[in-house]
N, C-alpha and C positions, 0 to 999 in steps of 0.2 A: 504494500499499500504506499502510495506517495503521501507524504505528510503535508496536507493542506488543511486550512480551517474547515472547509466544506466536508472533506473526507472524515476528519476527526469528529465533526458534529453528527455526521451520519453514523459513525461508529458509536458515539454516545447514545444516539436514539435506540440502537439495537442492544448494546451491551451495558449501558448505564441509564436506563430510562427514567429513573427518579431524578437524576441530574438534568436530563434533557427537559422533562416536564416542569422542573423548577426554574428553568430559564437559563441554565448555564450554557454559554456558547464560546467556542474558541474564536478569537479574533485574528491572532497572528501566531505562527510558529516558524522559527528558523533554528539553526543548530545551537545557538546560544541562548535564545529566550522564547518564552511562550506567554501570551496574554489571553486571559479568559475573562469574560464579563458576565454579570448576572444583575438583573434589575429587580429591586425590591418591589414586590406587588402582593396583593392579598394572598395568593397561593403559597408564597414562601415566607410569610411573616410570622413573627412570634406574637404573644399577647401584648407586647410593649410597642407595637407598631414599627418594628424594625426587622431586618432580615434575620431569620432563624439561623443560629450558629452552624447548624449542620449543612445548610445550603452554602454558607461561606466555606465550610470545610470541603464540600464536594468541588467547588470551583477552584479553591486553592490547591487541593490534591491533584486536580486534573492538570494544572500548570506544570507540576513537578513530574507526574506520571507520563504526560505526553512527551516531555523532554527525554525521559529515560527511554521510552519506546523509540523515539527518534534516533537516539544514540545507539541503542541495541541494533536497530536496522542498519545503521551506518557501519557497525562493526562486522556485519555479515555472519555473526555467530548465533547459535541457539542459546539464549540466555533467559533465565527465569528472573522475575522481579516481583517483589512483594513489600507492601508497607509493613514495617515491623513496629513502628512507634510513631507517635505524633504529639506535638505540643502546640498550644494556641494562646495568643494574647489578644484581647479585644480592647481597643482604646477609645472607640467612638461608636455611636449608634450607626448601623449600616442602613442608610436610606438612599433612594435614587439608584443610579447605575454604579455598581462597584466593579472595579477592574483589579484583577489579581495578576501579579507578574512574578515569574521566576526567571532569573537570568544566569543560571549556573550550568549551562550546557557543557562548557569546557571542563568543569570539575567532574561532571557525569562521565564524559568521554575518558578522562584520566582514570577514573575508578573502574570503568569497564575494561580498559586496557590492562589495568593491574590484575583484575579477575582473570582475564585471558592468559596473561603471562604466568601468574602464580598457580592457576587452576584451583584457587581457593575462593570461597564466597567472600564478598566485600559488603560493607555497609556504608551508606552516605546520607548525611543530613542535608536536606534541601529546604530552602525557605521561599515562601510565597507571601508577598505583601499585598494586602487589599487596600485600595484607595477609592475615595468617593469622587464625584465629578469635580469638586474643588481641589482635588489633589491631596486631600487630607487622609492620612493613614487611618483606617478603621480597624484593621486586624493584621496580625502577623502569624503565619502558621508554618510550622516546621514538620517535615515528614522524614522519618528514617526509612530509607529503602534498602532492602537486602537484595543483592545482585549475585547470581551464581551462574557460571557456565554449565550448560547441560552436557551430560555424557562424559 
């Protein structure tokens, strides 16, 4: 699969329908960064009239996971990937359109290369920052990915 926002959004529809129906959409993916947006609306809100934390987590995780998938494909190897851990910090109510960004593609590439060279599983912490339309940070989410070469 070529990594384009359209193809990733179609993938999300079939493989992660709860994220898709919550409004999570990939806007940009290149080898170094991924941008995902989600708009606060009735369907994804909490009782406090802001975006439910789990919707933010789905969007943030997708920025990191899409970059891992991108770099796995670039490696040409069969590699498993799994979220092993996560941490979140919420700093402002998430209303309006929230953009999540992860720009650690080069670090992912290095980690995958190390897994290939050592034939040992590796872990990597990746960060996704969520910002509102004013550019104010609303959340920071970190995901620990476990990466292992198959076979």
